[in-house]
C-alpha positions, -999 to 999 in steps of 0.1 A, spaced: -379 -143 -503 -357 -112 -501 -322 -109 -514 -301 -81 -499 -270 -71 -519 -241 -52 -504 -230 -27 -531 -196 -24 -515 -189 -62 -516 -197 -78 -549 -200 -113 -534 -219 -103 -503 -255 -115 -506 -279 -120 -477 -310 -141 -482 -341 -139 -460 -363 -170 -464 -397 -177 -449 -399 -207 -426 -424 -225 -448 -405 -218 -481 -399 -245 -507 -362 -249 -504 -359 -269 -536 -376 -242 -556 -354 -216 -540 -323 -236 -549 -334 -236 -585 -342 -199 -586 -309 -190 -570 -287 -209 -594 -253 -194 -601 -267 -179 -633 -296 -162 -614 -273 -149 -587 -250 -135 -614 -281 -116 -628 -289 -103 -594 -254 -90 -588 -254 -74 -622 -286 -55 -616 -271 -29 -593 -301 -32 -570 -298 -31 -532 -327 -55 -527 -345 -81 -549 -375 -102 -541 -381 -137 -554 -418 -145 -557 -432 -175 -576 -401 -180 -596 -398 -143 -607 -375 -115 -595 -389 -82 -584 -372 -49 -575 -388 -21 -553 -400 11 -570 -420 41 -559 -450 47 -582 -481 67 -580 -508 51 -559 -537 39 -580 -560 66 -568 -570 98 -585 -559 132 -573 -584 147 -549 -592 184 -546 -601 200 -513 -638 201 -521 -639 164 -525 -616 159 -495 -641 178 -474 -671 161 -490 -697 153 -464 -688 182 -441 -720 202 -438 -742 175 -454 -763 172 -422 -779 199 -401 -757 190 -372 -726 203 -356 -691 203 -371 -661 203 -347 -630 221 -359 -597 218 -340 -571 245 -342 -600 267 -349 -586 301 -339 -551 297 -355 -542 312 -389 -551 281 -408 -582 274 -386 -596 309 -394 -594 304 -431 -608 269 -428 -637 279 -406 -647 305 -432 -644 280 -460 -666 255 -441 -694 280 -437 -692 298 -470 -684 269 -493 -694 237 -475 -726 251 -460 -718 243 -424 -742 262 -401 -731 251 -367 -695 251 -357 -676 243 -325 -641 258 -328 -617 242 -304 -583 257 -296 -560 259 -266 -571 295 -259 -606 293 -271 -625 326 -268 -594 343 -253 -575 340 -286 -567 372 -304 -594 381 -329 -618 354 -316 -647 378 -314 -642 391 -349 -640 356 -362 -674 347 -347 -689 378 -361 -675 371 -396 -688 335 -395 -722 346 -385 -722 371 -413 -713 344 -438 -744 324 -428 -735 303 -397 -763 299 -373 -742 290 -343 -705 294 -335 -690 283 -302 -654 289 -291 -641 264 -266 -607 263 -249 -595 227 -250 -563 207 -254 -574 180 -278 -545 158 -267 -562 156 -233 -588 129 -236 -609 141 -207 -611 177 -219 -621 166 -254 -647 142 -240 -662 171 -221 -664 192 -252 -681 164 -272 -706 159 -243 -715 195 -245 -727 194 -281 -765 195 -280 -785 164 -289 -808 185 -311 -778 192 -334 -755 162 -329 -719 160 -340 -719 152 -377 -684 161 -388 -648 164 -375 -621 185 -391 -587 181 -373 -564 210 -381 -546 215 -348 -509 215 -351 -476 228 -337 -443 235 -355 -409 233 -339 -385 227 -368 -349 214 -363 -325 188 -376 -329 154 -360 -299 157 -338 -314 188 -322 -348 173 -315 -351 166 -278 -379 145 -263 -397 177 -253 -395 192 -289 -406 159 -304 -435 155 -280 -447 191 -284 -452 185 -322 -466 149 -319 -490 157 -291 -518 177 -309 -517 157 -341 -511 121 -328 -528 122 -294 -554 147 -306 -562 127 -337 -564 94 -318 -586 109 -291 -610 122 -318 -610 88 -335 -618 69 -304 -643 93 -289 -663 96 -321 -660 60 -335 -695 51 -323 -711 82 -339 -727 84 -374 -704 110 -388 -707 124 -423 -670 133 -424 -638 128 -404 -611 150 -421 -575 154 -409 -551 181 -422 -518 163 -427 -488 174 -448 -466 165 -477 -439 163 -452 -453 130 -440 -452 116 -476 -420 131 -490 -400 142 -459 -388 177 -454 -354 188 -441 -357 200 -405 -392 187 -400 -386 151 -388 -410 156 -359 -437 172 -381 -433 145 -408 -438 118 -382 -469 134 -367 -485 138 -401 -476 103 -413 -495 91 -382 -526 110 -393 -524 95 -428 -522 60 -412 -551 69 -388 -573 76 -417 -563 44 -435 -572 26 -403 -606 42 -401 -614 35 -437 -603 -1 -434 -627 -4 -404 -657 10 -424 -655 45 -409 -654 77 -429 -621 94 -432 -600 117 -454 -564 130 -450 -555 162 -469 -517 162 -473 -510 199 -479 -480 214 -496 -467 249 -490 -490 276 -477 -481 313 -482 -484 336 -451 -479 372 -444 -486 394 -413 -504 427 -417 -484 447 -392 -504 471 -370 -536 451 -375 -524 420 -357 -540 395 -381 -524 366 -399 -536 358 -433 -531 326 -451 -533 321 -489 -540 286 -501 -518 278 -531 -536 255 -554 -560 238 -529 -546 205 -540 -540 173 -522 -507 155 -526 -512 121 -541 -493 96 -519 -469 72 -533 -468 36 -523 -439 12 -526 -445 -15 -552 -424 -44 -565 -418 -43 -602 -412 -76 -621 -379 -78 -639 
């Protein structure tokens, strides 16, 4: 049972009761003395459960902090192919190099909207081969388009089947909520939400070693001016939770700030990872009082 207290009206208390609740027990629990205690707690909401009162609090989830190495655990474990979305963007370039040089990935399919036509694509392939990759394929594909993505997956050779997915595609279009049109909201949601869901559905029958999504602290903490981006990343966190609950592999890396600078005249965007840490999500718990 939930008790909602209006802080502006001392005597205004709303009680939500389940249909099968024991009304006699509730009557005893909400005695005048108990209601007086509730009003004196200065809490906007109180829950009554088995005769005890609880208040909501945000606490650290009961899981240890995870570093990027553990978050990407499994990527490169098999001699198969790893699919990386957003593979030619600033973040994708750094990540592709990390996958090859640190995780030991030898076969990469880099998916982006421009594919091989992206600026610096040729140099990226050369650098990855130099780091030890045996095969690097650049493919132009909109991951939010299920048909296009299905075609890319179908083109992965059976000799080196898909063994890992890293979803790093994303778009930014920051603005206060009042300025977010349907088009601006959709543009940010599309690659993460539709792209993530398409990857999930199209690979759910495969024996993947890893399914990793790059989400954001914005989806956990909220960031001013990034309501659309926060919603998109919160979806990815939920998608991974859904996969894990269904017995599938999954990890969401909720990144904080990334430092960026442009080397003018060279035309390259470099990204420095600050900390390589994963934000530990908080969950809402009820604390007994």
